[in-house]
N, CA, C and O of each residue as an XYZ file, in Angstrom:
360
protein
N     122.514    183.967    -10.209
C     122.107    184.523     -9.214
C     120.844    184.120     -8.561
O     119.989    184.092     -9.446
N     120.355    183.809     -7.469
C     119.014    183.762     -6.733
C     118.509    184.595     -6.454
O     119.207    185.599     -6.593
N     117.076    184.874     -5.900
C     116.705    185.701     -5.824
C     116.424    185.155     -4.057
O     116.621    184.049     -3.554
N     116.021    186.138     -3.584
C     115.689    186.369     -1.486
C     114.857    185.332     -1.747
O     115.529    184.399     -1.307
N     114.051    184.946     -2.080
C     112.691    184.050     -1.818
C     113.311    182.794     -2.263
O     112.762    181.924     -1.587
N     114.163    182.246     -3.042
C     114.719    181.264     -3.349
C     115.764    181.076     -2.803
O     116.200    179.925     -2.836
N     116.379    181.898     -2.255
C     117.880    181.844     -0.761
C     116.989    180.949      0.498
O     117.412    179.840      0.823
N     115.791    181.503      1.137
C     114.885    181.436      1.708
C     114.529    179.747      1.841
O     114.586    179.031      2.840
N     114.107    179.382      0.307
C     113.774    178.320      0.424
C     114.573    177.443      0.379
O     114.189    176.325      0.723
N     116.055    177.642     -0.088
C     117.169    176.753      0.175
C     117.420    176.681      1.513
O     117.788    175.614      2.004
N     117.270    177.707      2.203
C     117.808    177.947      3.508
C     116.953    176.768      4.617
O     117.430    175.957      5.410
N     115.447    177.106      4.250
C     114.473    176.430      4.866
C     114.510    174.922      5.111
O     114.488    174.199      6.107
N     114.603    174.673      3.216
C     115.227    173.107      3.379
C     116.225    172.809      3.740
O     116.157    171.713      4.297
N     117.239    173.230      3.729
C     118.427    172.727      4.759
C     117.865    172.938      6.065
O     118.399    172.051      6.731
N     117.210    173.495      6.721
C     117.223    173.553      8.220
C     116.266    172.056      8.197
O     116.571    171.001      8.753
N     115.449    172.247      7.652
C     114.484    170.814      7.979
C     115.172    169.440      7.871
O     115.281    168.603      8.766
N     115.701    169.357      6.357
C     117.130    168.359      6.512
C     117.531    168.526      7.825
O     116.550    168.327      8.541
N     118.664    168.841      8.579
C     119.092    168.901      9.421
C     118.350    168.755     10.880
O     119.058    168.479     11.849
N     116.947    168.936     11.052
C     116.319    168.452     12.067
C     115.924    166.928     11.567
O     116.075    165.990     12.349
N     115.562    166.780     10.627
C     115.252    165.297     10.548
C     116.325    164.547     10.772
O     116.277    163.472     11.370
N     117.179    164.973     10.391
C     118.658    164.496     10.601
C     118.859    164.123     12.408
O     118.912    162.968     12.832
N     118.944    165.296     13.241
C     118.700    165.315     14.109
C     117.816    164.406     15.120
O     118.046    163.878     16.208
N     116.573    164.478     14.156
C     115.911    163.711     15.361
C     115.921    162.457     14.777
O     115.520    161.603     15.569
N     116.204    162.056     13.773
C     116.332    160.264     13.057
C     117.760    159.700     14.432
O     117.775    158.694     15.140
N     118.754    160.826     14.337
C     120.003    160.581     15.775
C     119.150    160.067     16.343
O     118.811    158.907     16.107
N     118.706    160.675     17.061
C     117.909    160.817     18.472
C     117.165    159.363     18.672
O     117.382    158.497     19.519
N     116.244    159.397     17.631
C     115.790    157.876     17.826
C     116.748    156.722     17.373
O     116.559    155.625     17.899
N     117.785    156.852     16.427
C     118.485    155.361     16.598
C     119.109    155.369     17.901
O     119.116    154.276     18.467
N     119.627    156.330     18.504
C     120.638    156.201     19.416
C     119.467    155.665     20.705
O     119.908    155.029     21.662
N     118.497    155.878     20.640
C     117.260    155.455     21.793
C     116.850    154.185     21.458
O     116.254    153.539     22.320
N     117.129    153.511     19.956
C     116.871    152.287     19.867
C     117.845    151.526     20.001
O     117.568    150.362     20.289
N     119.257    151.884     19.851
C     120.459    151.535     20.026
C     120.523    151.074     21.118
O     120.725    149.865     21.235
N     120.309    152.240     22.722
C     120.061    151.158     23.865
C     119.223    151.043     24.444
O     119.312    151.164     25.666
N     118.002    150.751     23.815
C     116.929    149.914     24.164
C     117.866    148.085     23.516
O     118.295    147.166     24.215
N     117.860    148.190     22.427
C     118.988    146.667     21.778
C     119.683    146.595     22.850
O     119.639    145.454     23.310
N     120.368    147.375     23.515
C     121.348    147.003     24.620
C     120.818    146.131     25.441
O     121.211    144.999     25.725
N     119.709    146.844     25.888
C     119.107    146.749     27.619
C     118.385    145.234     27.203
O     118.514    144.309     28.004
N     117.595    145.011     25.873
C     117.316    144.043     25.724
C     118.138    142.502     25.741
O     118.038    141.469     26.403
N     118.908    142.941     24.730
C     120.125    141.756     24.726
C     120.488    141.074     26.185
O     120.379    139.889     26.500
N     121.017    142.343     27.090
C     120.927    141.983     28.413
C     120.108    141.115     28.645
O     120.587    139.987     28.525
N     118.541    141.161     29.072
C     117.717    140.862     29.529
C     117.671    139.111     28.598
O     117.365    138.076     29.192
N     117.855    139.136     27.854
C     117.668    138.325     27.162
C     119.000    136.911     27.025
O     118.918    135.752     26.618
N     119.887    137.545     27.459
C     121.548    136.972     27.912
C     121.114    136.146     29.169
O     121.542    135.005     29.346
N     120.008    136.929     30.276
C     119.888    136.995     31.211
C     118.721    135.646     31.201
O     118.751    134.826     32.118
N     118.051    135.570     30.445
C     117.091    134.480     29.998
C     117.190    133.303     29.511
O     116.351    132.417     29.680
N     118.524    133.170     28.680
C     118.731    132.543     28.093
C     119.881    131.337     28.754
O     120.305    130.335     28.177
N     120.326    132.013     30.694
C     121.076    131.630     31.292
C     120.135    130.935     32.163
O     120.445    130.132     33.043
N     118.979    131.307     31.848
C     117.732    130.338     32.577
C     117.635    131.152     33.900
O     117.107    130.611     34.872
N     118.308    132.936     34.031
C     117.531    133.429     35.539
C     116.049    134.071     34.806
O     115.832    134.433     33.650
N     115.438    134.044     35.646
C     113.929    134.493     35.339
C     114.317    136.518     35.942
O     114.990    137.057     36.821
N     113.450    136.947     34.873
C     113.215    138.509     35.178
C     111.704    138.663     35.851
O     111.134    137.665     36.292
N     111.263    139.609     35.887
C     110.152    139.681     36.658
C     109.264    138.498     35.427
O     109.490    138.160     34.265
N     108.112    138.135     36.538
C     107.481    137.024     35.696
C     107.929    135.670     35.353
O     109.058    135.311     35.687
N     107.344    135.094     34.880
C     107.809    133.760     34.161
C     108.437    134.183     32.634
O     108.190    135.183     31.960
N     109.323    133.068     32.357
C     110.320    133.053     31.011
C     109.326    133.443     30.050
O     109.402    134.551     29.519
N     108.275    132.533     29.738
C     107.524    132.879     28.666
C     106.949    134.281     28.259
O     107.045    134.697     27.105
N     105.989    135.405     29.864
C     105.753    136.603     29.723
C     106.942    137.210     29.418
O     106.715    138.311     28.916
N     108.498    136.892     29.530
C     109.390    137.918     29.543
C     109.802    137.681     28.652
O     110.347    138.746     28.363
N     110.087    136.743     27.537
C     110.171    136.950     26.188
C     109.206    137.435     25.389
O     109.480    138.058     24.363
N     108.278    137.255     25.687
C     107.205    138.041     24.423
C     107.014    139.336     25.088
O     106.210    140.070     24.513
N     107.604    139.841     26.256
C     107.847    141.353     26.644
C     109.159    141.671     26.105
O     109.404    142.875     26.177
N     110.083    140.960     25.585
C     111.155    141.423     24.757
C     111.113    141.443     23.494
O     111.839    142.025     22.688
N     110.101    140.685     23.332
C     109.779    140.522     21.415
C     108.579    142.144     21.187
O     108.916    142.941     20.311
N     107.551    142.387     21.854
C     106.864    143.608     21.759
C     107.707    144.579     21.981
O     107.532    145.412     21.092
N     108.716    144.987     22.859
C     109.462    146.303     23.145
C     109.754    146.087     21.878
O     108.979    146.536     21.034
N     111.182    145.200     21.376
C     111.641    145.262     19.960
C     110.970    145.753     19.169
O     111.515    146.746     18.687
N     109.580    145.453     18.595
C     108.892    145.541     17.716
C     108.475    147.003     17.924
O     108.558    147.571     16.835
N     108.062    147.834     18.882
C     108.090    149.044     19.171
C     108.716    149.929     18.601
O     108.363    150.761     17.766
N     109.967    149.661     19.231
C     111.235    150.310     18.918
C     111.461    150.355     17.306
O     112.051    151.411     17.079
N     111.273    149.759     16.286
C     110.895    149.169     14.764
C     110.514    149.908     14.696
O     111.111    150.983     14.635
N     109.223    149.751     14.664
C     108.288    150.669     14.370
C     108.476    152.034     14.671
O     108.401    152.677     13.624
N     108.686    152.749     15.643
C     108.999    154.343     15.950
C     110.366    154.635     15.117
O     110.616    155.822     14.912
N     111.667    153.239     14.402
C     112.429    154.182     13.961
C     111.421    154.179     12.731
O     111.019    155.335     12.597
N     110.972    153.515     11.980
C     110.548    153.239     10.979
C     109.821    154.599     10.249
O     110.038    155.173      9.181
N     108.772    154.844     11.447
C     107.604    156.064     11.300
C     108.800    157.295     11.238
O     109.081    157.889     10.197
N     109.414    157.541     12.500
C     110.318    158.788     12.102
C     111.151    159.033     11.576
O     111.710    160.040     12.010
N     111.733    158.445     10.499
C     112.960    158.377      9.391
C     111.497    158.097      8.275
O     111.361    159.171      7.688
N     110.632    157.318      7.883
C     109.991    157.489      6.725
C     109.777    159.305      6.981
O     110.240    160.158      6.224
N     108.824    159.628      8.450
C     108.036    160.574      8.012
C     109.032    162.039      7.841
O     108.465    163.106      7.604
N     110.462    161.977      7.977
C     111.257    162.997      7.510
C     111.804    162.789      6.519
O     112.639    163.633      6.194
N     111.598    161.623      5.618
C     112.280    161.608      4.065
C     111.053    162.167      3.462
O     111.345    162.528      2.321
N     110.180    162.330      3.643
C     108.639    162.654      2.832
C     108.921    164.289      3.271
O     108.742    165.160      2.420
N     109.283    164.577      4.376
C     108.947    165.865      4.404
C     110.209    166.726      3.472
O     110.162    167.626      2.634
N     110.956    166.194      3.897
C     112.760    166.561      2.976
C     112.250    166.782      1.192
O     112.435    167.746      0.449
N     111.681    165.690      0.981
C     111.473    165.655     -0.206
C     110.405    166.632     -0.237
O     110.941    167.494     -0.934
N     109.309    167.060      0.033
C     108.658    167.874     -0.290
C     108.962    169.652     -0.393
O     108.570    170.565     -1.121
N     109.907    169.512      0.812
C     110.665    171.077      0.978
C     111.771    171.026     -0.176
O     112.593    171.903     -0.437
N     111.616    169.939     -0.728
C     112.919    169.881     -1.980
C     112.295    170.323     -3.062
O     112.923    171.186     -3.675
N     110.973    169.929     -3.624
C     110.474    169.912     -4.451
C     109.600    171.486     -4.603
O     109.219    172.032     -5.638
N     109.469    171.918     -3.273
C     108.636    173.076     -3.488
C     109.980    174.564     -4.442
O     109.549    175.675     -4.752
């Protein structure tokens, strides 16, 4: 039989895990949308169509945007996992 404090810790850990999963899901959806948009822009560039500015600038802009999205996803998932571990270890 668990004490009230132990039950509360388990409930809080479960809530934090759910929040982390929701946060990662939102971030993943955002990154997937950005990838779709960047892919469409890349196809336009590949066909020789120019976006705003010259092709070199647009390509570097696409690469930097993708890098920012990767960084955001990595930070979000890493932070949530460390929080979950801390909660479960308490």
